[in-house]
C-alpha distance (Angstrom), angle and dihedral (degrees) to the residues before:
residue distance angle dihedral
M1 . . .
I2 3.79 . .
W3 3.77 112.8 .
M4 3.81 115.2 -123.6
P5 3.80 130.7 163.8
L6 3.79 114.6 -87.7
Y7 3.81 94.0 -116.0
V8 3.83 89.6 61.2
H9 3.81 89.7 53.8
I10 3.81 90.1 48.3
I11 3.80 94.5 51.0
F12 3.78 98.5 44.1
S13 3.80 97.0 40.9
Y14 3.80 89.6 52.3
L15 3.81 91.6 48.8
A16 3.81 92.2 46.8
A17 3.81 92.6 51.0
V18 3.81 92.7 46.8
G19 3.80 89.5 46.9
F20 3.79 91.8 54.9
A21 3.80 90.8 45.3
V22 3.81 89.0 54.3
Y23 3.81 90.3 45.9
F24 3.80 90.4 53.9
N25 3.84 91.4 48.9
S26 3.79 96.4 -115.2
P27 3.79 115.9 177.7
K28 3.79 114.4 -92.2
K29 3.81 91.4 -116.5
T30 3.80 90.5 62.3
L31 3.81 100.0 45.7
Y32 3.79 97.6 87.1
I33 3.78 92.8 44.6
S34 3.80 92.5 47.7
G35 3.80 88.8 51.1
A36 3.79 91.3 49.7
I37 3.81 92.2 50.7
G38 3.81 91.0 49.4
M39 3.79 90.7 47.9
I40 3.81 93.3 48.4
S41 3.79 93.4 48.4
W42 3.82 91.4 49.6
I43 3.81 92.0 47.8
V44 3.82 90.0 51.0
Y45 3.81 88.6 51.5
I46 3.82 93.7 47.5
L47 3.80 94.6 46.3
L48 3.80 92.3 49.2
M49 3.80 91.1 48.1
R50 3.82 90.2 49.9
I51 3.80 91.5 54.8
N52 3.81 89.8 51.9
F53 3.79 103.8 -100.1
D54 3.78 113.4 150.1
M55 3.80 121.5 -103.9
M56 3.79 96.3 -106.1
T57 3.82 94.8 51.2
S58 3.79 91.3 46.1
N59 3.80 91.9 50.0
F60 3.80 91.9 46.8
A61 3.81 92.7 50.7
A62 3.81 93.8 44.9
A63 3.81 92.8 47.9
S64 3.80 89.8 47.3
V65 3.81 90.9 53.4
A66 3.81 91.2 47.5
S67 3.80 91.4 48.5
L68 3.80 93.5 48.4
L69 3.80 92.9 48.5
S70 3.80 90.7 46.1
E71 3.80 92.8 51.5
I72 3.81 93.3 47.9
L73 3.79 95.7 45.3
A74 3.80 93.2 44.1
R75 3.80 89.3 58.3
K76 3.81 92.5 44.4
M77 3.80 94.1 49.4
K78 3.83 95.4 34.7
K79 3.80 92.6 -125.5
P80 3.83 131.6 126.4
T81 3.79 114.6 -82.6
I82 3.80 91.9 -128.5
L83 3.83 90.7 68.8
F84 3.79 89.0 66.7
L85 3.78 101.3 28.6
V86 3.80 102.0 57.8
P87 3.83 95.7 51.2
G88 3.81 87.2 40.5
I89 3.79 95.0 59.7
V90 3.80 100.6 30.3
T91 3.80 90.3 87.7
L92 3.81 88.9 60.3
V93 3.81 96.3 55.9
P94 3.84 108.4 116.9
G95 3.81 96.8 -128.0
L96 3.80 96.0 154.3
G97 3.79 90.4 52.1
L98 3.80 90.5 52.4
Y99 3.79 90.5 49.1
N100 3.80 92.7 48.3
T101 3.81 91.3 48.3
M102 3.80 90.9 54.6
S103 3.80 90.8 44.5
Y104 3.81 92.0 53.1
I105 3.81 90.7 48.6
I106 3.81 91.4 51.9
E107 3.82 90.6 47.7
G108 3.81 90.3 50.6
D109 3.83 94.9 -117.2
F110 3.78 95.1 134.5
L111 3.81 96.0 165.9
Q112 3.80 92.6 57.5
A113 3.82 89.8 41.4
S114 3.80 91.4 55.0
I115 3.81 92.3 47.6
T116 3.80 93.6 48.2
G117 3.80 92.5 40.7
S118 3.78 93.2 51.9
N119 3.82 90.7 49.9
V120 3.81 89.1 51.3
L121 3.80 91.4 47.6
F122 3.80 93.2 49.9
S123 3.82 92.0 45.6
S124 3.79 91.0 51.0
G125 3.79 89.8 48.0
A126 3.80 90.8 50.7
I127 3.81 90.3 52.8
A128 3.81 91.5 49.6
L129 3.79 92.0 45.4
G130 3.81 92.1 50.4
V131 3.79 90.9 52.8
I132 3.81 94.3 44.7
V133 3.81 96.4 47.1
V134 3.80 96.0 47.8
S135 3.81 94.8 41.2
T136 3.79 92.0 49.3
L137 3.80 93.9 47.7
F138 3.80 93.0 44.4
R139 3.80 94.7 47.9
T140 3.80 92.1 45.8
Y141 3.80 90.6 50.9
Y142 3.81 91.3 46.0
K143 3.81 93.6 50.2
K144 3.81 92.0 46.7
S145 3.80 91.4 50.1
V146 3.82 90.9 50.3
I147 3.81 90.9 50.2
I148 3.81 91.7 49.3
E149 3.80 91.2 47.8
N150 3.82 91.0 50.8
M151 3.80 90.6 50.0
K152 3.82 90.6 52.1
E153 3.81 91.1 49.6
N154 3.81 90.8 49.7
R155 3.82 90.7 51.3
N156 3.80 90.7 49.6
L157 3.81 91.2 50.0
E158 3.81 91.7 48.0
S159 3.81 93.3 49.0
A160 3.83 91.4 47.5
S161 3.84 91.2 53.7
């Protein structure tokens, strides 16, 4: 990974996330938030990589943060989670690794292609796993809390009658 100052990562990850939100026709109210989620997830990834976490763990943690923020803000703003989640994780997609894998295949360096390709595959899996785990836990918690709240309201209505 090429070392750049953190402020460069902040600026360009925000712009990339907002750009993808615009590309996917997100409402104007959600553009800044989508950009912030993408920026935060990329900063989490960069900071973990700088303190010597491996790529898969860093991707998992960053995708988990993006998923959690997306779930919370979707409920706050009464919008679909996907509006925040896709721009939030698009900065994590290992595009350079995919490009290098294809380049190695074209050059005939199949050993390097398999190494790079497997890293890309595991990184992509870590991103997907981070999203799935957090979304599942958050939605389960949210549904349970709604059920408990409805039960309390029913008890209050029964005791008032």
